[in-house]
N, C-alpha and C positions, 0 to 999 in steps of 0.2 A: 504494500500500500504506500510505503514511503517513496518507492522508486517513481511511481506515476506522479506524485506531487513534485518531486525534483525535476522530472522531465517537463511537466507542465510549467513550472517556474522558469526553466531555461527557455522553453519555447516562447513564453510570454515576454521574457526579457529580450529575446531576439526580435520578436515582432515589434516591441516598443522601440527598439533601436532602429528598425527599418522605418517605422512611422516618423520618428524624429528626423531621420535622414531625408526622407521624402519631403517632409514639410520644410525643413531647413533649405534644401535645394530649391524648392519652389519659391520660397521667399527671396532667396538670393537672385534667382533668375528674374523674378518679378521686379526686384529693385534695379537690376541692370537694364531691363527693358524700359522701365519708367524713366530712368535717368537719361537714356538715349532719346526717348521720345520728348522729354521736357527740354533737355539741353541741346540736342541735335549734334552737329558736327564736333563741337568741343568734347563732348562725352565720347563720341566714336573715336576721335583722335587720341584721347587718354587710354581708351581700351586697346587700340591698336599699338600704341607706344608701350603700354604695359605688357602686352602679349609679346612683342618683339624683345623687350627688355628681359623678360623671364626666359624666353626660348633661347636667346643669344647671349645671355649673361652679360648685358651691357654695363659699362662703367657709368658713373654719373655724367661725365662729359659726353659720352656716347649717347646717353638717354636724351640729353638736351639737343644734340645734333639730330637725332632720329625724330624727336618731337617736332623740331622745325621742319624737317623734310616731310613728315606726315601732314602737318598743317598746310604746307605749300601744295602738296599733292591734292589735299581736299579742296583748296581754293581753286586750283586749276580744273579739277573735275566739276566743281560748281559752275565755273565759267563755261565749260564745255556743255553742260546740261542746259544752261541759260541760252547759249547760242543755238542749240538744236531744238529748243522747246517748240518753236513754230512747226517744224517738221514733225516732231513727236505728236503734237496736238492734232495735226492733220491726219496722221496715221490712226490715232485713237478714234478721232471723229469718224473716219471712214469705216473703221471696224464696228463702231456703234451703229452706223447706218446699214451695214451689212447684216447685223443681227436683227434689227427692227422688223423686217418683213416676216420673220418667223414668230413674232410675238403678237399677242392680242393688243388692242389699243391701251388697255389698262396696264399691261406689262411694259408697253413702250413708254408710258408716262412715268412709271416707276424707274425704268432704266435711265430716262432723261434726268430724273431727280437724283438718282444715284450718281450719275456722271457729273452733274452740276456740283453736288456735295464734294466729290472727289477733286474736281478742278479748284474749288474754293480752298480745300485743305492744302493742295499744292501751292496755290497762290499765297496763302498765309505762311506756309513753310518757306517759300522763296523770299518773302519779305523779311522773315525772321533772320535769314542768313545773308 
């Protein structure tokens, strides 16, 4: 009778550890995602620089240089996206128009509203950076 109590206790302890690990990981990932969504490119830059620092075992001076390079790369990518936005918008609009014939009028209205919300979010994000 004592053996089953011992095994039950071990199993419960193991399951508690698993639950704590899952919850802790979920909270950590949620925090990372929220920081990236709220801060945008600066948070992404810190994550990339941190990852490179850990993986490459960078010195302090190397971290500074890598951080500058990451920031410059982000700036250049932002400029590229900005320059190509009109073409990207045309492609997306054409894709929306190709989808519409297969939808009901109500679905078409919902699609238009969804696309308008998406464009507004992109516009706000572009202003932020």
